[in-house]
C-alpha positions in Angstrom: 0.0 0.0 0.0 1.4 3.4 -0.9 1.7 6.3 1.5 -1.0 8.9 1.6 -0.8 11.8 -0.9 0.3 15.2 0.4 0.9 18.8 -0.8 4.1 20.7 0.1 2.1 23.7 1.4 4.9 25.0 3.6 7.6 25.0 0.9 8.6 28.3 -0.9 7.3 28.9 -4.4 8.8 26.7 -7.0 9.2 28.6 -10.3 10.3 27.0 -13.6 10.2 28.7 -17.0 7.9 31.4 -15.5 5.3 29.0 -14.1 4.7 28.5 -10.4 4.5 24.9 -9.2 3.8 23.1 -5.9 5.3 19.8 -4.7 2.8 16.9 -4.6 3.5 13.4 -3.4 1.2 10.7 -4.9 1.6 6.9 -5.2 5.1 7.1 -3.7 6.3 9.6 -6.5 7.0 13.3 -6.3 5.5 15.8 -8.8 5.7 19.5 -9.6 2.1 20.5 -10.4 1.2 23.9 -11.8 -0.2 26.0 -8.9 -3.3 27.1 -10.7 -6.8 25.7 -10.4 -7.8 24.4 -13.8 -11.2 26.0 -13.3 -10.7 29.4 -11.8 -7.0 29.8 -11.5 -6.8 29.7 -7.6 -3.7 28.5 -5.8 -4.2 24.7 -5.6 -1.2 24.6 -3.2 -3.4 25.9 -0.4 -6.1 23.4 -1.0 -6.4 20.0 0.7 -6.6 16.3 -0.4 -10.0 14.7 0.3 -10.7 11.0 1.0 -11.2 10.4 -2.7 -7.6 11.5 -3.6 -8.8 14.7 -5.1 -7.4 18.2 -4.5 -10.0 20.6 -3.3 -9.4 24.2 -4.5 -9.3 26.7 -1.6 -10.9 29.4 -3.7 -14.2 27.7 -4.8 -14.0 24.1 -3.4 -13.9 22.6 -6.9 -12.4 19.1 -6.8 -9.7 17.7 -9.1 -8.6 14.1 -9.2 -4.9 13.9 -8.5 -4.5 11.3 -11.2 -5.9 13.9 -13.7 -3.5 16.6 -12.4 -0.4 14.5 -12.6 -1.3 13.4 -16.2 -1.3 17.0 -17.4 1.5 17.9 -19.8 2.6 20.8 -17.5 3.2 18.4 -14.6 6.8 17.3 -14.0 7.5 14.0 -12.3 10.7 14.2 -10.3 13.0 11.2 -10.7 15.4 10.6 -7.9 17.8 8.7 -10.2 18.2 11.7 -12.5 18.8 14.0 -9.5 21.5 11.6 -8.2 23.3 11.9 -11.5 23.5 15.7 -11.5 
């Protein structure tokens, strides 16, 4: 069984190529996810993860399945093997 998903709420902003991301752990992997609600542009980083593994937007309480968010082209999966090689 994998560890529960979590959001790196307390981390400083992560900016890459002009886009702000937040750190998300899901299914024992780490991801950088764009810090914008797909619906209204709110900061998903300050939302929460519900019992259905969805991120709830803090702005309007819209829910977004984590599996859908990590599958977006803008999401970056962090690979610890690549980091070790750098």
